[in-house]
Gaussian input, Z-matrix of N, CA and C with variables (Angstrom, degrees):
# hf/3-21g

backbone

0 1
 N
 C     1     B1
 C     2     B2     1     A1
 N     3     B3     2     A2     1     D1
 C     4     B4     3     A3     2     D2
 C     5     B5     4     A4     3     D3
 N     6     B6     5     A5     4     D4
 C     7     B7     6     A6     5     D5
 C     8     B8     7     A7     6     D6
 N     9     B9     8     A8     7     D7
 C    10    B10     9     A9     8     D8
 C    11    B11    10    A10     9     D9
 N    12    B12    11    A11    10    D10
 C    13    B13    12    A12    11    D11
 C    14    B14    13    A13    12    D12
 N    15    B15    14    A14    13    D13
 C    16    B16    15    A15    14    D14
 C    17    B17    16    A16    15    D15
 N    18    B18    17    A17    16    D16
 C    19    B19    18    A18    17    D17
 C    20    B20    19    A19    18    D18
 N    21    B21    20    A20    19    D19
 C    22    B22    21    A21    20    D20
 C    23    B23    22    A22    21    D21
 N    24    B24    23    A23    22    D22
 C    25    B25    24    A24    23    D23
 C    26    B26    25    A25    24    D24
 N    27    B27    26    A26    25    D25
 C    28    B28    27    A27    26    D26
 C    29    B29    28    A28    27    D27
 N    30    B30    29    A29    28    D28
 C    31    B31    30    A30    29    D29
 C    32    B32    31    A31    30    D30
 N    33    B33    32    A32    31    D31
 C    34    B34    33    A33    32    D32
 C    35    B35    34    A34    33    D33
 N    36    B36    35    A35    34    D34
 C    37    B37    36    A36    35    D35
 C    38    B38    37    A37    36    D36
 N    39    B39    38    A38    37    D37
 C    40    B40    39    A39    38    D38
 C    41    B41    40    A40    39    D39
 N    42    B42    41    A41    40    D40
 C    43    B43    42    A42    41    D41
 C    44    B44    43    A43    42    D42
 N    45    B45    44    A44    43    D43
 C    46    B46    45    A45    44    D44
 C    47    B47    46    A46    45    D45
 N    48    B48    47    A47    46    D46
 C    49    B49    48    A48    47    D47
 C    50    B50    49    A49    48    D48
 N    51    B51    50    A50    49    D49
 C    52    B52    51    A51    50    D50
 C    53    B53    52    A52    51    D51
 N    54    B54    53    A53    52    D52
 C    55    B55    54    A54    53    D53
 C    56    B56    55    A55    54    D54
 N    57    B57    56    A56    55    D55
 C    58    B58    57    A57    56    D56
 C    59    B59    58    A58    57    D57
 N    60    B60    59    A59    58    D58
 C    61    B61    60    A60    59    D59
 C    62    B62    61    A61    60    D60
 N    63    B63    62    A62    61    D61
 C    64    B64    63    A63    62    D62
 C    65    B65    64    A64    63    D63
 N    66    B66    65    A65    64    D64
 C    67    B67    66    A66    65    D65
 C    68    B68    67    A67    66    D66
 N    69    B69    68    A68    67    D67
 C    70    B70    69    A69    68    D68
 C    71    B71    70    A70    69    D69
 N    72    B72    71    A71    70    D70
 C    73    B73    72    A72    71    D71
 C    74    B74    73    A73    72    D72
 N    75    B75    74    A74    73    D73
 C    76    B76    75    A75    74    D74
 C    77    B77    76    A76    75    D75
 N    78    B78    77    A77    76    D76
 C    79    B79    78    A78    77    D77
 C    80    B80    79    A79    78    D78
 N    81    B81    80    A80    79    D79
 C    82    B82    81    A81    80    D80
 C    83    B83    82    A82    81    D81
 N    84    B84    83    A83    82    D82
 C    85    B85    84    A84    83    D83
 C    86    B86    85    A85    84    D84
 N    87    B87    86    A86    85    D85
 C    88    B88    87    A87    86    D86
 C    89    B89    88    A88    87    D87
 N    90    B90    89    A89    88    D88
 C    91    B91    90    A90    89    D89
 C    92    B92    91    A91    90    D90
 N    93    B93    92    A92    91    D91
 C    94    B94    93    A93    92    D92
 C    95    B95    94    A94    93    D93
 N    96    B96    95    A95    94    D94
 C    97    B97    96    A96    95    D95
 C    98    B98    97    A97    96    D96
 N    99    B99    98    A98    97    D97
 C   100   B100    99    A99    98    D98
 C   101   B101   100   A100    99    D99
 N   102   B102   101   A101   100   D100
 C   103   B103   102   A102   101   D101
 C   104   B104   103   A103   102   D102
 N   105   B105   104   A104   103   D103
 C   106   B106   105   A105   104   D104
 C   107   B107   106   A106   105   D105
 N   108   B108   107   A107   106   D106
 C   109   B109   108   A108   107   D107
 C   110   B110   109   A109   108   D108
 N   111   B111   110   A110   109   D109
 C   112   B112   111   A111   110   D110
 C   113   B113   112   A112   111   D111
 N   114   B114   113   A113   112   D112
 C   115   B115   114   A114   113   D113
 C   116   B116   115   A115   114   D114
 N   117   B117   116   A116   115   D115
 C   118   B118   117   A117   116   D116
 C   119   B119   118   A118   117   D117
 N   120   B120   119   A119   118   D118
 C   121   B121   120   A120   119   D119
 C   122   B122   121   A121   120   D120
 N   123   B123   122   A122   121   D121
 C   124   B124   123   A123   122   D122
 C   125   B125   124   A124   123   D123
 N   126   B126   125   A125   124   D124
 C   127   B127   126   A126   125   D125
 C   128   B128   127   A127   126   D126
 N   129   B129   128   A128   127   D127
 C   130   B130   129   A129   128   D128
 C   131   B131   130   A130   129   D129
 N   132   B132   131   A131   130   D130
 C   133   B133   132   A132   131   D131
 C   134   B134   133   A133   132   D132
 N   135   B135   134   A134   133   D133
 C   136   B136   135   A135   134   D134
 C   137   B137   136   A136   135   D135
 N   138   B138   137   A137   136   D136
 C   139   B139   138   A138   137   D137
 C   140   B140   139   A139   138   D138
 N   141   B141   140   A140   139   D139
 C   142   B142   141   A141   140   D140
 C   143   B143   142   A142   141   D141
 N   144   B144   143   A143   142   D142
 C   145   B145   144   A144   143   D143
 C   146   B146   145   A145   144   D144
 N   147   B147   146   A146   145   D145
 C   148   B148   147   A147   146   D146
 C   149   B149   148   A148   147   D147
 N   150   B150   149   A149   148   D148
 C   151   B151   150   A150   149   D149
 C   152   B152   151   A151   150   D150
 N   153   B153   152   A152   151   D151
 C   154   B154   153   A153   152   D152
 C   155   B155   154   A154   153   D153
 N   156   B156   155   A155   154   D154
 C   157   B157   156   A156   155   D155
 C   158   B158   157   A157   156   D156
 N   159   B159   158   A158   157   D157
 C   160   B160   159   A159   158   D158
 C   161   B161   160   A160   159   D159
 N   162   B162   161   A161   160   D160
 C   163   B163   162   A162   161   D161
 C   164   B164   163   A163   162   D162
 N   165   B165   164   A164   163   D163
 C   166   B166   165   A165   164   D164
 C   167   B167   166   A166   165   D165
 N   168   B168   167   A167   166   D166
 C   169   B169   168   A168   167   D167
 C   170   B170   169   A169   168   D168
 N   171   B171   170   A170   169   D169
 C   172   B172   171   A171   170   D170
 C   173   B173   172   A172   171   D171
 N   174   B174   173   A173   172   D172
 C   175   B175   174   A174   173   D173
 C   176   B176   175   A175   174   D174
 N   177   B177   176   A176   175   D175
 C   178   B178   177   A177   176   D176
 C   179   B179   178   A178   177   D177
 N   180   B180   179   A179   178   D178
 C   181   B181   180   A180   179   D179
 C   182   B182   181   A181   180   D180
 N   183   B183   182   A182   181   D181
 C   184   B184   183   A183   182   D182
 C   185   B185   184   A184   183   D183
 N   186   B186   185   A185   184   D184
 C   187   B187   186   A186   185   D185
 C   188   B188   187   A187   186   D186
 N   189   B189   188   A188   187   D187
 C   190   B190   189   A189   188   D188
 C   191   B191   190   A190   189   D189
 N   192   B192   191   A191   190   D190
 C   193   B193   192   A192   191   D191
 C   194   B194   193   A193   192   D192
 N   195   B195   194   A194   193   D193
 C   196   B196   195   A195   194   D194
 C   197   B197   196   A196   195   D195
 N   198   B198   197   A197   196   D196
 C   199   B199   198   A198   197   D197
 C   200   B200   199   A199   198   D198
 N   201   B201   200   A200   199   D199
 C   202   B202   201   A201   200   D200
 C   203   B203   202   A202   201   D201
 N   204   B204   203   A203   202   D202
 C   205   B205   204   A204   203   D203
 C   206   B206   205   A205   204   D204
 N   207   B207   206   A206   205   D205
 C   208   B208   207   A207   206   D206
 C   209   B209   208   A208   207   D207
 N   210   B210   209   A209   208   D208
 C   211   B211   210   A210   209   D209
 C   212   B212   211   A211   210   D210
 N   213   B213   212   A212   211   D211
 C   214   B214   213   A213   212   D212
 C   215   B215   214   A214   213   D213
 N   216   B216   215   A215   214   D214
 C   217   B217   216   A216   215   D215
 C   218   B218   217   A217   216   D216
 N   219   B219   218   A218   217   D217
 C   220   B220   219   A219   218   D218
 C   221   B221   220   A220   219   D219
 N   222   B222   221   A221   220   D220
 C   223   B223   222   A222   221   D221
 C   224   B224   223   A223   222   D222
 N   225   B225   224   A224   223   D223
 C   226   B226   225   A225   224   D224
 C   227   B227   226   A226   225   D225
 N   228   B228   227   A227   226   D226
 C   229   B229   228   A228   227   D227
 C   230   B230   229   A229   228   D228
 N   231   B231   230   A230   229   D229
 C   232   B232   231   A231   230   D230
 C   233   B233   232   A232   231   D231
 N   234   B234   233   A233   232   D232
 C   235   B235   234   A234   233   D233
 C   236   B236   235   A235   234   D234
 N   237   B237   236   A236   235   D235
 C   238   B238   237   A237   236   D236
 C   239   B239   238   A238   237   D237
 N   240   B240   239   A239   238   D238
 C   241   B241   240   A240   239   D239
 C   242   B242   241   A241   240   D240
 N   243   B243   242   A242   241   D241
 C   244   B244   243   A243   242   D242
 C   245   B245   244   A244   243   D243
 N   246   B246   245   A245   244   D244
 C   247   B247   246   A246   245   D245
 C   248   B248   247   A247   246   D246
 N   249   B249   248   A248   247   D247
 C   250   B250   249   A249   248   D248
 C   251   B251   250   A250   249   D249
 N   252   B252   251   A251   250   D250
 C   253   B253   252   A252   251   D251
 C   254   B254   253   A253   252   D252

   B1=1.4449
   B2=1.5257
   B3=1.2551
   B4=1.4576
   B5=1.5234
   B6=1.3218
   B7=1.4599
   B8=1.5187
   B9=1.3258
   B10=1.4651
   B11=1.5188
   B12=1.3086
   B13=1.4604
   B14=1.5263
   B15=1.3154
   B16=1.4577
   B17=1.5298
   B18=1.3268
   B19=1.4721
   B20=1.5227
   B21=1.3357
   B22=1.4674
   B23=1.5248
   B24=1.3107
   B25=1.4651
   B26=1.5209
   B27=1.3260
   B28=1.4580
   B29=1.5226
   B30=1.3127
   B31=1.4692
   B32=1.5232
   B33=1.3381
   B34=1.4588
   B35=1.5303
   B36=1.3047
   B37=1.4672
   B38=1.5282
   B39=1.3127
   B40=1.4627
   B41=1.5251
   B42=1.3062
   B43=1.4699
   B44=1.5257
   B45=1.3298
   B46=1.4600
   B47=1.5227
   B48=1.3196
   B49=1.4684
   B50=1.5217
   B51=1.3185
   B52=1.4700
   B53=1.5180
   B54=1.3405
   B55=1.4632
   B56=1.5236
   B57=1.3144
   B58=1.4682
   B59=1.5228
   B60=1.3069
   B61=1.4667
   B62=1.5336
   B63=1.3234
   B64=1.4620
   B65=1.5282
   B66=1.3263
   B67=1.4670
   B68=1.5242
   B69=1.3202
   B70=1.4745
   B71=1.5278
   B72=1.3344
   B73=1.4601
   B74=1.5224
   B75=1.3282
   B76=1.4571
   B77=1.5180
   B78=1.3220
   B79=1.4578
   B80=1.5240
   B81=1.3238
   B82=1.4535
   B83=1.5233
   B84=1.3138
   B85=1.4608
   B86=1.5250
   B87=1.3352
   B88=1.4605
   B89=1.5219
   B90=1.3032
   B91=1.4643
   B92=1.5265
   B93=1.3120
   B94=1.4703
   B95=1.5346
   B96=1.3322
   B97=1.4581
   B98=1.5128
   B99=1.3254
   B100=1.4705
   B101=1.5214
   B102=1.3230
   B103=1.4639
   B104=1.5194
   B105=1.3223
   B106=1.4577
   B107=1.5262
   B108=1.3413
   B109=1.4652
   B110=1.5244
   B111=1.3310
   B112=1.4587
   B113=1.5179
   B114=1.3051
   B115=1.4580
   B116=1.5212
   B117=1.3208
   B118=1.4595
   B119=1.5121
   B120=1.3321
   B121=1.4570
   B122=1.5293
   B123=1.3083
   B124=1.4742
   B125=1.5250
   B126=1.3122
   B127=1.4647
   B128=1.5299
   B129=1.3216
   B130=1.4645
   B131=1.5233
   B132=1.3213
   B133=1.4607
   B134=1.5285
   B135=1.3247
   B136=1.4679
   B137=1.5300
   B138=1.3315
   B139=1.4553
   B140=1.5273
   B141=1.3265
   B142=1.4565
   B143=1.5279
   B144=1.3247
   B145=1.4615
   B146=1.5255
   B147=1.3348
   B148=1.4642
   B149=1.5293
   B150=1.3178
   B151=1.4675
   B152=1.5203
   B153=1.3155
   B154=1.4607
   B155=1.5321
   B156=1.3162
   B157=1.4677
   B158=1.5325
   B159=1.3242
   B160=1.4686
   B161=1.5239
   B162=1.3348
   B163=1.4680
   B164=1.5250
   B165=1.3340
   B166=1.4655
   B167=1.5211
   B168=1.3220
   B169=1.4617
   B170=1.5163
   B171=1.3254
   B172=1.4658
   B173=1.5250
   B174=1.3273
   B175=1.4747
   B176=1.5269
   B177=1.3450
   B178=1.4738
   B179=1.5260
   B180=1.3279
   B181=1.4606
   B182=1.5124
   B183=1.3353
   B184=1.4615
   B185=1.5249
   B186=1.3317
   B187=1.4639
   B188=1.5256
   B189=1.3280
   B190=1.4611
   B191=1.5206
   B192=1.3234
   B193=1.4662
   B194=1.5224
   B195=1.3285
   B196=1.4749
   B197=1.5218
   B198=1.3355
   B199=1.4641
   B200=1.5199
   B201=1.3255
   B202=1.4569
   B203=1.5150
   B204=1.3133
   B205=1.4599
   B206=1.5276
   B207=1.3193
   B208=1.4613
   B209=1.5235
   B210=1.3096
   B211=1.4596
   B212=1.5203
   B213=1.3151
   B214=1.4577
   B215=1.5368
   B216=1.3073
   B217=1.4622
   B218=1.5221
   B219=1.3150
   B220=1.4681
   B221=1.5365
   B222=1.3387
   B223=1.4761
   B224=1.5276
   B225=1.3095
   B226=1.4661
   B227=1.5175
   B228=1.3162
   B229=1.4662
   B230=1.5300
   B231=1.3166
   B232=1.4657
   B233=1.5274
   B234=1.3416
   B235=1.4695
   B236=1.5258
   B237=1.3137
   B238=1.4697
   B239=1.5157
   B240=1.3168
   B241=1.4537
   B242=1.5142
   B243=1.3309
   B244=1.4710
   B245=1.5183
   B246=1.3154
   B247=1.4660
   B248=1.5323
   B249=1.3024
   B250=1.4771
   B251=1.5117
   B252=1.3040
   B253=1.4732
   B254=1.4985
   A1=107.89
   A2=113.59
   A3=122.13
   A4=110.02
   A5=116.51
   A6=122.13
   A7=108.68
   A8=116.30
   A9=121.85
   A10=109.34
   A11=115.39
   A12=121.85
   A13=110.38
   A14=116.83
   A15=120.62
   A16=110.29
   A17=117.55
   A18=119.79
   A19=110.83
   A20=116.90
   A21=120.32
   A22=109.70
   A23=116.55
   A24=120.54
   A25=110.40
   A26=116.69
   A27=120.57
   A28=111.65
   A29=116.13
   A30=120.63
   A31=113.54
   A32=116.65
   A33=119.89
   A34=112.42
   A35=117.05
   A36=120.62
   A37=112.08
   A38=117.22
   A39=120.42
   A40=110.95
   A41=116.88
   A42=121.12
   A43=110.69
   A44=116.67
   A45=119.77
   A46=111.36
   A47=117.28
   A48=120.28
   A49=111.22
   A50=117.06
   A51=120.20
   A52=110.88
   A53=116.55
   A54=120.86
   A55=111.14
   A56=116.24
   A57=120.78
   A58=110.79
   A59=116.69
   A60=120.24
   A61=110.93
   A62=116.70
   A63=120.78
   A64=111.60
   A65=116.60
   A66=121.61
   A67=114.25
   A68=117.29
   A69=121.82
   A70=110.78
   A71=116.76
   A72=122.58
   A73=108.34
   A74=116.23
   A75=119.61
   A76=111.05
   A77=115.40
   A78=122.09
   A79=108.39
   A80=116.04
   A81=121.47
   A82=107.99
   A83=116.56
   A84=122.47
   A85=107.82
   A86=115.36
   A87=119.66
   A88=109.89
   A89=114.69
   A90=121.87
   A91=106.72
   A92=116.81
   A93=122.47
   A94=111.02
   A95=115.13
   A96=120.49
   A97=115.57
   A98=117.61
   A99=121.78
   A100=110.97
   A101=118.13
   A102=120.57
   A103=110.63
   A104=115.88
   A105=120.23
   A106=112.42
   A107=116.83
   A108=120.19
   A109=109.27
   A110=114.51
   A111=121.04
   A112=108.40
   A113=116.12
   A114=121.55
   A115=106.86
   A116=116.80
   A117=121.62
   A118=109.01
   A119=115.84
   A120=119.18
   A121=109.56
   A122=115.65
   A123=121.71
   A124=111.55
   A125=117.39
   A126=120.75
   A127=111.10
   A128=116.91
   A129=120.69
   A130=111.01
   A131=116.84
   A132=120.92
   A133=110.68
   A134=116.90
   A135=120.57
   A136=111.05
   A137=116.80
   A138=120.90
   A139=110.73
   A140=117.12
   A141=121.13
   A142=111.49
   A143=116.54
   A144=120.43
   A145=111.08
   A146=117.66
   A147=120.79
   A148=110.72
   A149=116.36
   A150=120.08
   A151=110.73
   A152=116.77
   A153=120.41
   A154=110.77
   A155=116.96
   A156=121.20
   A157=109.83
   A158=116.35
   A159=120.30
   A160=110.75
   A161=116.94
   A162=120.61
   A163=111.83
   A164=117.15
   A165=119.83
   A166=110.82
   A167=117.04
   A168=120.55
   A169=111.87
   A170=116.33
   A171=120.47
   A172=110.44
   A173=116.60
   A174=120.50
   A175=110.56
   A176=117.30
   A177=119.79
   A178=110.64
   A179=116.56
   A180=120.72
   A181=112.19
   A182=116.39
   A183=120.14
   A184=111.30
   A185=116.62
   A186=120.01
   A187=110.24
   A188=117.14
   A189=120.60
   A190=110.97
   A191=116.69
   A192=120.44
   A193=109.83
   A194=117.12
   A195=120.80
   A196=111.97
   A197=117.35
   A198=122.01
   A199=112.47
   A200=116.61
   A201=120.28
   A202=114.15
   A203=117.20
   A204=120.33
   A205=109.13
   A206=115.65
   A207=121.69
   A208=109.33
   A209=115.30
   A210=121.28
   A211=108.77
   A212=115.56
   A213=119.33
   A214=107.96
   A215=115.39
   A216=119.96
   A217=111.05
   A218=117.18
   A219=119.94
   A220=111.23
   A221=117.28
   A222=120.00
   A223=110.71
   A224=116.21
   A225=120.09
   A226=110.43
   A227=116.70
   A228=121.21
   A229=110.38
   A230=117.40
   A231=121.86
   A232=110.37
   A233=116.90
   A234=120.91
   A235=111.68
   A236=116.14
   A237=119.98
   A238=110.90
   A239=116.37
   A240=120.50
   A241=112.49
   A242=116.57
   A243=121.38
   A244=110.94
   A245=116.60
   A246=121.15
   A247=112.01
   A248=115.78
   A249=119.31
   A250=113.70
   A251=117.63
   A252=119.87
   A253=110.44
   D1=141.57
   D2=-178.81
   D3=-90.45
   D4=147.03
   D5=177.86
   D6=-121.62
   D7=135.13
   D8=178.66
   D9=-135.11
   D10=153.76
   D11=175.44
   D12=-77.36
   D13=153.17
   D14=177.40
   D15=-61.22
   D16=-31.92
   D17=178.19
   D18=-65.81
   D19=-33.96
   D20=175.66
   D21=-65.28
   D22=-40.41
   D23=177.50
   D24=-60.83
   D25=-43.86
   D26=-179.70
   D27=-62.61
   D28=-40.56
   D29=-174.39
   D30=-85.39
   D31=-29.86
   D32=-171.92
   D33=-129.32
   D34=37.19
   D35=-175.92
   D36=-56.44
   D37=-44.97
   D38=-178.06
   D39=-61.86
   D40=-42.16
   D41=179.29
   D42=-65.55
   D43=-45.08
   D44=179.52
   D45=-61.87
   D46=-42.04
   D47=178.74
   D48=-64.44
   D49=-39.08
   D50=176.45
   D51=-62.92
   D52=-41.99
   D53=178.31
   D54=-61.44
   D55=-43.17
   D56=-179.89
   D57=-62.89
   D58=-45.34
   D59=-179.12
   D60=-65.35
   D61=-37.54
   D62=-178.28
   D63=-74.09
   D64=-49.52
   D65=-171.97
   D66=-89.43
   D67=-18.56
   D68=-175.72
   D69=58.08
   D70=31.23
   D71=178.44
   D72=-113.04
   D73=126.21
   D74=-179.55
   D75=-70.89
   D76=158.56
   D77=179.99
   D78=-124.09
   D79=128.18
   D80=175.12
   D81=-87.06
   D82=125.41
   D83=178.28
   D84=-98.99
   D85=128.58
   D86=178.46
   D87=-111.53
   D88=149.33
   D89=178.32
   D90=-134.70
   D91=123.89
   D92=-176.65
   D93=55.45
   D94=36.08
   D95=176.90
   D96=80.74
   D97=1.05
   D98=-178.22
   D99=-114.96
   D100=145.29
   D101=175.94
   D102=-57.14
   D103=134.36
   D104=-176.44
   D105=-122.66
   D106=-40.37
   D107=-176.75
   D108=-163.24
   D109=163.26
   D110=172.51
   D111=-114.39
   D112=140.81
   D113=170.44
   D114=-105.98
   D115=124.71
   D116=178.27
   D117=-134.64
   D118=154.10
   D119=176.95
   D120=-72.53
   D121=157.97
   D122=-174.15
   D123=-61.76
   D124=-41.94
   D125=-178.76
   D126=-61.36
   D127=-44.91
   D128=179.02
   D129=-65.44
   D130=-40.68
   D131=178.60
   D132=-61.84
   D133=-46.22
   D134=179.39
   D135=-60.85
   D136=-41.24
   D137=178.35
   D138=-63.23
   D139=-42.46
   D140=177.32
   D141=-61.01
   D142=-40.84
   D143=179.35
   D144=-65.06
   D145=-41.33
   D146=177.92
   D147=-63.39
   D148=-42.12
   D149=178.57
   D150=-64.64
   D151=-38.39
   D152=179.96
   D153=-63.01
   D154=-40.99
   D155=178.54
   D156=-60.50
   D157=-44.08
   D158=179.29
   D159=-63.90
   D160=-45.69
   D161=-179.43
   D162=-63.98
   D163=-37.10
   D164=177.15
   D165=-64.78
   D166=-38.07
   D167=176.68
   D168=-64.08
   D169=-41.91
   D170=177.22
   D171=-62.99
   D172=-42.57
   D173=179.78
   D174=-62.91
   D175=-40.33
   D176=177.53
   D177=-63.34
   D178=-39.93
   D179=178.48
   D180=-64.97
   D181=-42.61
   D182=177.96
   D183=-64.13
   D184=-38.63
   D185=177.95
   D186=-65.01
   D187=-40.09
   D188=178.90
   D189=-62.22
   D190=-41.96
   D191=178.41
   D192=-64.60
   D193=-45.17
   D194=-179.61
   D195=-62.04
   D196=-31.67
   D197=-179.99
   D198=-88.42
   D199=-1.51
   D200=178.47
   D201=81.19
   D202=13.44
   D203=178.78
   D204=-86.57
   D205=72.54
   D206=-177.63
   D207=-130.60
   D208=161.96
   D209=177.63
   D210=-127.92
   D211=149.44
   D212=174.91
   D213=-74.01
   D214=168.07
   D215=179.49
   D216=-59.84
   D217=-43.85
   D218=-177.77
   D219=-67.09
   D220=-37.71
   D221=176.92
   D222=-64.47
   D223=-44.12
   D224=179.63
   D225=-64.08
   D226=-40.25
   D227=179.42
   D228=-62.89
   D229=-41.26
   D230=179.24
   D231=-64.43
   D232=-46.97
   D233=179.88
   D234=-61.79
   D235=-45.54
   D236=-179.80
   D237=-67.68
   D238=-33.98
   D239=178.57
   D240=-59.26
   D241=-35.86
   D242=177.95
   D243=-64.82
   D244=-37.83
   D245=-178.01
   D246=-75.58
   D247=-30.53
   D248=-173.66
   D249=-88.47
   D250=-0.16
   D251=-179.56
   D252=-79.55

């Protein structure tokens, strides 16, 4: 991953955006020597968001299992059967 100063972003935004679109490599922007933001192309960002939704669903499922909020196969079949009629 590439790192750039915020002043570089201010001065060369068009170039940095072109680089991101071409290389599909995110850029870490630093301000006063500290990480401030990431620049990523839209396609990569959308993919990250889709993955996050899936991971959040998995985490909710794992929490439900840990809390004992589970159903047996026959219970689930009965509940779903009511909806599918």
